[in-house]
Each structure stands twice: as structure tokens, then as C-alpha cells.
C-alpha positions as CSV (number, residue, x, y, z in Angstrom):
1,X,0.1,0.2,0.1
2,X,1.2,3.6,-0.8
3,X,2.2,5.6,2.1
4,X,0.4,9.1,2.3
5,X,2.3,12.1,3.5
6,X,-0.5,14.6,2.8
7,X,-3.8,12.9,4.3
8,X,-7.1,14.1,3.0
9,X,-5.3,14.5,-0.4
10,X,-8.0,14.9,-3.6
11,X,-5.8,13.4,-6.2
12,X,-2.9,12.0,-6.7
13,X,-0.9,12.4,-9.9
14,X,2.9,11.7,-11.4
15,X,5.3,14.3,-10.6
16,X,5.9,16.8,-13.3
17,X,8.9,17.6,-14.8
18,X,10.8,18.8,-18.2
19,X,8.5,17.3,-20.9
20,X,10.9,17.6,-23.8
21,X,14.2,16.3,-25.0
22,X,16.1,19.2,-25.6
23,X,14.6,20.7,-22.0
24,X,16.2,17.6,-20.5
25,X,19.6,18.3,-22.3
26,X,19.6,21.6,-21.3
27,X,18.6,21.1,-17.6
28,X,21.3,17.8,-17.6
29,X,24.2,20.7,-18.8
30,X,23.1,23.1,-15.4
31,X,23.2,19.8,-13.5
32,X,26.5,18.5,-14.5
33,X,27.9,21.8,-13.7
34,X,26.3,22.9,-10.5
35,X,23.7,19.9,-9.4
36,X,21.9,22.7,-6.6
37,X,21.4,25.3,-9.6
38,X,19.3,22.8,-11.5
39,X,17.6,21.6,-8.8
40,X,16.9,25.2,-8.1
41,X,15.5,25.8,-11.5
42,X,13.2,22.7,-11.4
43,X,12.0,23.9,-8.4
44,X,11.0,27.7,-9.1
45,X,9.0,26.3,-12.4
46,X,7.4,22.6,-11.1
47,X,7.2,22.8,-7.2
48,X,8.4,20.7,-4.1
49,X,8.3,17.5,-6.3
50,X,9.4,17.1,-9.5
51,X,10.9,14.3,-12.1
52,X,13.9,14.7,-14.4
53,X,16.1,12.3,-16.2
54,X,16.5,9.1,-18.3
55,X,17.5,5.9,-17.2
56,X,19.9,4.6,-15.7
57,X,19.7,8.3,-14.3
58,X,16.0,8.7,-13.8
59,X,15.6,10.9,-10.2
60,X,12.9,12.6,-7.9
61,X,13.6,16.0,-6.4
62,X,11.6,16.6,-3.2
63,X,12.1,20.0,-2.3
64,X,11.7,22.8,0.8
65,X,11.3,22.1,4.6
66,X,8.4,19.9,4.4
67,X,10.5,17.4,1.8
68,X,13.4,17.7,4.4
69,X,11.2,16.9,7.4
70,X,9.9,13.9,5.6
71,X,13.3,12.7,4.4
72,X,15.2,13.7,7.8
73,X,12.7,12.9,10.2
74,X,9.6,11.2,9.6
75,X,9.8,8.6,7.2
76,X,13.0,7.2,7.6
77,X,11.4,3.7,7.2
78,X,10.8,4.7,3.5
79,X,14.4,5.5,2.6
80,X,18.1,3.6,2.1
81,X,21.2,5.5,2.2
82,X,23.7,2.6,0.5
83,X,22.6,2.3,-2.9
84,X,22.1,6.3,-3.4
85,X,25.7,6.9,-1.4
86,X,27.7,3.8,-3.3
87,X,29.6,5.9,-5.0
88,X,31.6,7.1,-2.2
89,X,32.8,3.1,-1.4
90,X,35.9,3.9,-3.2
91,X,36.8,6.5,-0.7
92,X,35.2,5.7,2.4
93,X,34.8,1.6,2.6
94,X,31.9,-0.6,2.6
95,X,31.2,-0.4,6.3
96,X,31.1,3.6,6.6
97,X,28.4,5.0,8.2
98,X,27.6,7.0,5.3
99,X,26.7,3.9,3.2
100,X,25.1,1.9,6.1
101,X,21.6,1.4,6.8
102,X,19.6,-0.2,9.9
103,X,20.8,-2.0,12.7
104,X,24.5,-1.5,11.3
105,X,24.3,2.2,11.0
106,X,23.1,2.1,14.5
107,X,25.4,0.2,16.0
108,X,28.7,2.0,13.8
109,X,27.3,5.4,15.1
110,X,26.8,4.0,18.5
111,X,30.2,3.2,18.7
112,X,31.8,6.7,17.3
113,X,29.3,9.0,18.6
114,X,31.6,9.2,22.2
115,X,34.7,10.3,20.2
116,X,32.6,13.2,19.0
117,X,30.8,14.3,21.9
118,X,31.6,18.7,22.4
119,X,33.5,17.8,25.5
120,X,36.0,15.6,23.5
121,X,36.1,18.0,20.5
122,X,36.9,21.1,22.1
123,X,40.3,19.2,23.5
124,X,41.0,19.4,20.0
125,X,40.8,23.4,19.8
126,X,44.7,23.8,20.5
127,X,45.8,21.6,17.4
128,X,43.0,23.8,15.4
129,X,44.7,26.9,16.6
130,X,48.2,25.5,15.7
131,X,47.5,24.6,12.4
132,X,45.6,27.8,11.3
133,X,47.9,29.9,12.8
134,X,51.2,28.0,11.2
135,X,49.5,27.9,7.8
136,X,48.4,31.7,7.9
137,X,51.8,32.7,9.0
138,X,53.1,31.1,5.9
139,X,50.8,33.4,3.1
140,X,53.4,36.1,1.8
141,X,52.7,39.7,2.2
142,X,51.9,41.4,-0.6
143,X,51.9,37.8,-2.0
144,X,48.8,35.8,-3.9
145,X,47.4,32.3,-2.2
146,X,44.8,30.2,-3.6
147,X,42.7,30.2,-0.5
148,X,40.5,27.3,-1.3
149,X,43.7,24.7,-1.8
150,X,46.2,26.3,0.8
151,X,43.1,26.0,3.7
152,X,42.6,22.6,3.1
153,X,46.2,21.5,4.0
154,X,45.6,22.1,8.1
155,X,42.1,21.2,7.8
156,X,43.4,17.7,6.6
157,X,46.2,17.8,9.2
158,X,43.7,18.8,12.0
159,X,41.4,15.8,11.4
160,X,44.3,13.5,11.2
161,X,45.9,14.8,14.3
162,X,42.5,14.5,15.9
163,X,42.4,11.1,14.8
164,X,45.5,9.5,15.7
165,X,47.2,12.2,17.9
166,X,50.8,13.5,17.2
167,X,52.0,9.7,16.9
168,X,51.2,9.1,13.3
169,X,54.4,10.5,11.2
170,X,52.6,9.5,7.7
171,X,49.9,12.2,7.8
172,X,50.8,13.6,5.1
173,X,51.6,10.7,3.0
174,X,48.1,9.6,4.6
175,X,46.5,12.7,3.1
176,X,48.0,12.9,-0.8
177,X,46.7,9.1,-1.0
178,X,42.8,10.3,-0.1
179,X,43.2,13.5,-2.1
180,X,43.5,11.0,-5.3
181,X,40.1,9.0,-4.2
182,X,38.4,11.6,-3.5
183,X,39.2,13.5,-6.8
184,X,37.6,10.5,-8.5
185,X,34.4,10.0,-6.6
186,X,33.7,13.8,-6.6
187,X,33.6,13.6,-10.2
188,X,29.7,13.4,-11.7
189,X,28.5,9.7,-11.9
190,X,28.4,9.8,-15.3
191,X,32.2,10.5,-15.7
192,X,33.3,7.2,-13.3
193,X,34.4,5.5,-15.5
194,X,35.8,1.9,-14.0
195,X,38.3,1.1,-16.6
196,X,41.3,-0.8,-14.6
197,X,44.3,0.4,-16.6
198,X,47.5,2.4,-15.8
199,X,46.8,5.8,-16.2
200,X,43.2,5.9,-15.9
201,X,41.4,7.6,-12.9
202,X,40.3,4.3,-11.4
203,X,43.5,2.9,-11.4
204,X,44.8,5.4,-9.8
205,X,42.5,5.8,-7.2
206,X,42.2,2.0,-6.4
207,X,46.2,2.2,-5.9
208,X,45.9,5.1,-3.4
209,X,42.8,3.2,-1.8
210,X,45.5,0.6,-1.4
211,X,47.9,3.1,-0.2
212,X,45.7,4.6,2.9
213,X,44.5,1.3,4.0
214,X,48.6,0.1,4.4
215,X,48.9,3.5,6.5
216,X,45.7,2.9,8.8
217,X,45.8,-0.7,8.8
218,X,49.4,-0.3,10.2
219,X,48.3,2.1,13.2
220,X,45.2,0.1,13.8
221,X,47.5,-3.1,14.5
222,X,49.7,-1.1,16.4
223,X,47.0,0.1,18.6
224,X,45.7,-3.2,19.0
225,X,49.0,-4.5,20.1
226,X,49.1,-2.2,23.0
227,X,51.4,0.3,21.6
228,X,50.6,4.3,20.7
229,X,47.7,5.3,23.1
230,X,47.3,8.8,23.5
231,X,46.6,10.9,26.8
232,X,43.8,11.8,26.5
233,X,42.6,9.6,23.9
234,X,42.7,10.4,20.2
235,X,39.3,9.6,17.9
236,X,41.2,6.0,17.3
237,X,41.4,5.1,20.8
238,X,38.0,5.5,21.2
239,X,36.8,3.6,18.1
240,X,38.9,0.6,19.5
241,X,38.1,1.0,22.9
242,X,34.4,0.8,22.2
243,X,32.6,-2.7,23.1
244,X,29.1,-3.9,23.1
245,X,26.7,-5.2,25.2
246,X,28.5,-8.6,25.6
247,X,31.6,-6.8,25.9
248,X,33.4,-8.1,22.7
249,X,34.8,-5.2,20.5
250,X,31.9,-3.4,18.9
251,X,33.9,-2.5,15.6
252,X,36.1,-4.8,13.5
253,X,39.2,-3.6,12.4
254,X,37.7,-3.2,8.8
255,X,35.0,-1.0,10.2
256,X,37.3,1.2,12.3
257,X,39.4,1.5,9.5
258,X,36.3,3.0,6.9
259,X,34.9,5.3,9.9
260,X,38.4,6.8,9.9
261,X,38.5,7.3,6.4
262,X,35.2,8.4,5.7
263,X,36.0,11.4,8.9
264,X,39.0,12.5,7.2
265,X,37.3,12.7,3.6
266,X,34.5,14.1,4.8
267,X,36.1,16.9,6.7
268,X,38.5,17.5,3.8
269,X,35.8,18.1,1.3
270,X,33.1,19.9,3.4
271,X,35.2,22.0,5.6
272,X,37.4,23.1,3.2
273,X,34.8,24.2,0.9
274,X,32.7,26.0,3.6
275,X,36.2,27.5,5.0
276,X,37.3,29.4,1.3
277,X,33.3,30.2,0.9
278,X,33.5,32.1,4.7
279,X,36.7,34.7,3.5
280,X,35.1,35.0,0.4
281,X,31.8,35.9,2.0
282,X,33.9,38.2,4.7
283,X,36.2,39.9,1.6
284,X,33.1,41.0,-0.4
285,X,31.3,42.5,2.8
286,X,33.6,44.7,4.5
287,X,31.0,45.8,6.9
288,X,30.3,42.1,8.1
289,X,34.3,41.9,8.5
290,X,34.9,44.6,10.3
291,X,32.0,43.7,12.9
292,X,33.5,40.3,13.2
293,X,37.0,41.9,13.6
294,X,35.7,44.1,16.6
295,X,34.0,41.4,18.2
296,X,37.3,39.4,18.5
297,X,39.1,41.7,19.1
298,X,36.9,43.0,21.9
299,X,36.7,39.3,23.1
300,X,39.9,37.8,22.8
301,X,42.3,40.5,21.2
302,X,45.8,39.4,21.0
303,X,45.5,36.4,23.7
304,X,45.5,32.5,22.5
305,X,42.2,31.6,22.1
306,X,39.9,29.6,24.4
307,X,36.6,27.8,24.2
308,X,35.1,30.0,26.9
309,X,36.2,33.0,24.4
310,X,34.5,31.3,21.2
311,X,31.1,30.9,23.2
312,X,31.0,34.7,23.8
313,X,31.3,35.5,19.8
314,X,27.7,35.6,19.0
315,X,28.3,37.5,15.8
316,X,30.8,34.9,14.9
317,X,28.8,32.5,15.3
318,X,26.0,34.2,12.8
319,X,28.7,34.6,10.4
320,X,29.5,30.5,10.4
321,X,25.7,30.2,10.3
322,X,24.9,31.9,7.5
323,X,28.3,30.9,5.5
324,X,26.8,27.5,5.9
325,X,23.3,28.7,4.8
326,X,24.3,30.3,1.7
327,X,27.1,27.6,0.9
328,X,25.6,24.6,3.2
329,X,28.4,21.6,3.0
330,X,26.4,19.3,1.6
331,X,24.3,21.1,-1.2
332,X,22.5,17.9,-2.7
333,X,21.5,14.3,-1.3
334,X,20.2,11.3,-2.5
335,X,18.4,8.7,-0.9
336,X,16.7,5.3,-2.6
337,X,12.7,4.4,-1.6
338,X,11.9,1.1,-0.5
339,X,8.1,1.7,-0.9
340,X,5.8,3.7,-3.2
341,X,4.7,7.0,-1.1
342,X,2.6,10.2,-1.7
343,X,3.6,13.6,-1.2
344,X,2.1,16.6,-1.6
345,X,-0.3,15.4,-3.7
346,X,2.1,13.1,-6.1
347,X,2.8,9.6,-6.0
348,X,6.6,8.6,-5.5
349,X,7.4,5.0,-6.7
350,X,9.9,2.3,-5.1
351,X,12.7,2.4,-6.4
352,X,13.4,6.1,-7.4
353,X,16.2,8.0,-6.6
354,X,15.0,10.8,-4.7
355,X,17.4,14.3,-4.2
356,X,16.8,16.9,-1.2
357,X,18.9,19.9,-1.4
358,X,19.8,22.1,1.2
359,X,21.0,24.5,-0.9
360,X,17.4,25.0,-2.4
361,X,16.1,25.2,0.6
362,X,18.4,27.6,2.1
363,X,18.0,29.9,-0.8
364,X,13.9,30.2,-1.1
365,X,12.6,33.5,-0.6
366,X,9.3,32.3,1.2
367,X,12.0,31.5,4.2
368,X,14.5,33.5,4.0
369,X,14.3,37.5,3.6
370,X,16.8,38.5,0.8
371,X,18.1,35.1,0.5
372,X,21.0,35.8,-2.0
373,X,22.3,38.3,0.4
374,X,25.2,37.4,3.1
375,X,23.5,38.8,6.1
376,X,24.7,37.6,9.4
377,X,22.4,39.6,11.3
378,X,19.6,37.3,10.7
379,X,20.8,34.8,13.0
380,X,20.6,37.5,15.7
381,X,17.3,38.0,15.1
382,X,15.5,35.1,15.9
383,X,16.2,30.9,14.9
384,X,15.3,29.8,11.5
385,X,11.9,27.6,11.0
386,X,12.3,23.8,11.1
387,X,13.7,21.9,8.9
388,X,14.5,25.1,6.8
389,X,18.2,25.4,7.9
390,X,19.6,21.9,7.4
391,X,23.5,22.1,6.5
392,X,24.5,19.2,8.1
393,X,20.9,17.6,7.4
394,X,18.6,16.3,10.3
395,X,17.1,13.4,12.6
396,X,19.0,10.9,14.0
397,X,21.5,10.8,10.9
398,X,22.4,14.6,11.5
399,X,26.1,14.3,10.4
400,X,28.1,13.3,13.3
401,X,31.0,15.6,13.1
402,X,29.0,19.0,13.0
403,X,30.2,20.2,16.1
404,X,34.0,19.4,14.7
405,X,33.3,21.5,11.6
406,X,32.0,24.3,13.3
407,X,34.5,24.9,15.5
408,X,36.8,24.7,12.9
409,X,35.2,27.4,10.7
410,X,35.2,29.6,13.9
411,X,39.2,29.4,14.7
412,X,39.9,29.9,10.9
413,X,38.0,33.1,11.0
414,X,39.4,34.3,14.6
415,X,42.9,33.6,13.4
416,X,42.3,35.1,9.9
417,X,40.6,38.2,11.1
418,X,43.5,39.2,13.6
419,X,46.5,37.9,11.5
420,X,46.1,38.7,7.7
421,X,43.8,41.6,5.5
422,X,42.9,39.8,2.7
423,X,41.6,41.2,-1.3
424,X,39.9,39.1,-4.0
425,X,42.1,38.5,-7.0
426,X,39.0,37.4,-8.9
427,X,36.1,39.0,-10.3
428,X,33.6,36.0,-9.5
429,X,33.4,32.8,-8.3
430,X,31.6,29.6,-10.0
431,X,30.5,27.3,-7.4
432,X,31.3,23.7,-8.5
433,X,30.9,20.3,-7.1
434,X,29.2,17.1,-6.1
435,X,27.7,17.4,-3.3
436,X,30.2,20.0,-1.6
437,X,30.1,23.3,-3.6
438,X,33.1,25.0,-3.6
439,X,34.9,28.0,-5.7
440,X,35.4,26.2,-9.4
441,X,38.1,28.1,-9.9
442,X,40.0,28.2,-6.8
443,X,39.8,31.2,-4.4
444,X,42.8,33.4,-5.3
445,X,43.9,36.2,-2.6
446,X,46.3,38.8,-1.8
447,X,47.7,39.4,1.3
448,X,47.6,42.5,2.2
449,X,49.6,43.0,5.4
450,X,52.2,41.2,7.5
451,X,51.2,38.4,9.4
452,X,50.9,38.8,13.3
453,X,50.2,35.8,15.2
454,X,48.4,35.8,18.5
455,X,50.4,35.4,21.6
456,X,50.5,31.9,22.6
457,X,49.1,31.3,26.3
């Protein structure tokens, strides 16, 4: 029996969508460049539920806060992640949470959750300060830097150090291997040709995956043997110490490997993109930049940053939230439909691939005044309506690393605001990427005053 999301609906129809081949071709071109913009166009033309594409790439888009609520919280039983997120397996692994469903997902999430409490994340503040300060110190006064690529370095190192402590001496090698596999899975699905011949992207991605496994598995074996535990425990220690109700290890070595690698990959891609957009918005909005800098100066000055100080900067929080609204880390996400249901008066059949989009929701004018304008003040005026702000998803599958991500963004902004002055070396930025949007041509910026690092306390 179909499951109804709209009790009492007078008439149930098939989802509307583009009818003619030239419409589909024009839409496919836009979706290939910026999927979120293509979905925005569909929403404006056809409403909250839209069908598009041709087999095997046939989709139904469900857009807006009510669709978000339905997919993320109310009817999780109607959707599966595994088939929708299978493109991430070459990097994240077969047992990563993002490709898990049902009992396997709940068990793995429970084991990982304790490593990502706010208290544990706060312990990594020193690592974040050290890495961002060191990176900014390398930016030459009067020179030009691609901030997108530059910021990915400290973000990657922060994640690796938080996961493995300072005992993994192959962190840069691990990061380089992950770069290759992440580059492959970030290609549109229709460009991911799995041809295992020397010189092909798939061949390089598989070789990089093997190098990643060698490094991570060696560290897991060393910890299992009783060597190298950190004090306080790092994330890997917590995962290896997790036990089930019978006292047995909660995660196998393969599961530990997949959770660790997927956390690194997600941080590299999503936090790196959000960091670049945050700097872009500060450059593009001088009044916002100076208001944020004044708050940083008043609260922390040249002293070493603390968690307590971060908690006393509401305008900085608003800048981060506004960045995540305008440029959500996951612009588009996918689910596989397991049972036919009705939503907004239309029928969505089992077997469909459903898309939802934080990017589309976050720019709907009926939800956000002046949605294309970067205005942090909106976050000081009141809370967002339920499911209208979903940068990290929602419900019990909300991204487990959202506190880790937002703390990194705050630390970066504090260190940047008090140590460098940046100017744009670009005219416009073109968003690009699946699922995380980043400036397609990078973020070239000019450093216009000498670095002045905070005093370490």
C-alpha cells in the first residue's frame, strides 16, 4: 500500500517535470556543472516534487522544508542510503556510516558517537589553533594565495591529528593518497568510468586506496597490540575501545578503518569548501568583516583563543551560520525509495532515486528574506523555522561531525581576522562540485598586510 504524506489529498498524480528532450538536455548541462542550481530551477518551475532525467539516471527531487522533514525525520523507513551513496565506497569503504543502513548504521554510529561529544571536540582546540596559525603565517605579505587549496592543508592535518594524535608520522602521505581517491568520487557519476588500466583515474584511485589502507591498518594493528595510545585518548583510541553489550569489540578492524577514513574525507571536502566560502564572504562584505573583527578584538584580542572566548562571540557564530546557509557543506543528497508513497499530492514509486537539497531550501525567498544576500544579522534576530536550515542533515542521522566542523570554521575566522588582511584576486566565483560546492577556479586572494600571530598562552 502507498504511504501517504498528505492525508486527505484530493488527487494523486505522477511528479511533474521537463517533458521535451531539449529541456532535459539543457537541464542535464546545468546539473553537470552545479546540481544545486539545476534543482533550484526545477523547484521554481514545477514545485516541491519534480521528476527528471532518463534511465539509468532517473530522479525525483523533493524540495523545501516539508520535504526535508519527511525524508530526514518522519519517514526514514521509506529510504535507504546504501544504493544512493555507493559512489563514496572507493574512498570511505564498504562499512562507513554514510553507506550503512538499519542496525549496522545504528551500531556503528553508537560506537563513533562518543568520540564526537562537544567535550572531546573542545580538546582539539589547541590543534586547530596551531595548524591554522601556522598556515596563515606562510601566506606572504603582498603575495597571492589560493585560499581554497591552502586551507585544505591545515584542515586535513587537524582531522588526522585529532583522529590519530601526534603519533602518526605518515599524515602527509595519508593525505596525498586520499586526495587522489576524493578527486575520483567527486566526479559526476556519469564520468566515473571504472576502467582499471594504467593511467586511468580508476586505476590511480584504487592504488591510492591501497596506500591509504596500508597506513591506517598498520596504525590500528599497532594500537591493538597495546602501543601508541594517546593521553587524552584520540578518536582512534575511542573507536578501538568501544565494546558491545557483551563486552566484545563494537567495531571490527575493517569498520574502524572505514569510519576513520570517511571522517578524514568528509572533513577535507566539506569543511575546506565552507572555509573558502567564509573567507570569500568576509572579503565581499567589508561591513561584516569589520563587525566580526571588532568582536574578536574585544573578546580575545591578542590572547590565545579559548573555548570560553569562542562561546562569547555571537556575531562570529552568525557569520558561520550564514556561510552554512548560503553555501551548505552538502548542497544535494540522495536516497533510494524502498516503498511507494505520496507527498504533496504526487506519487513517488518504489525504486526511485530521490534528491533533497539544503542549497535549494536555504535560498527559498518564502523562508529567507533576501536569500542571496550574506546577512549574518538574521541569526541574531531569531531562529530558523524547522527544517529550513539543514546544512548537516537532520534527524538521528545528522552529520556526526557537525560540532567538529563548526569549531574549525570559528577558529579559522578568529585567526584570519586578527592576522591577515585579504583582498580578492578574482572578479566572480563559479560554484562547482558534488555534493560539496566549492569555488570552481579556487579562491585566489592577495595578502595585504604582514602576518601578526596571536600570543600563545
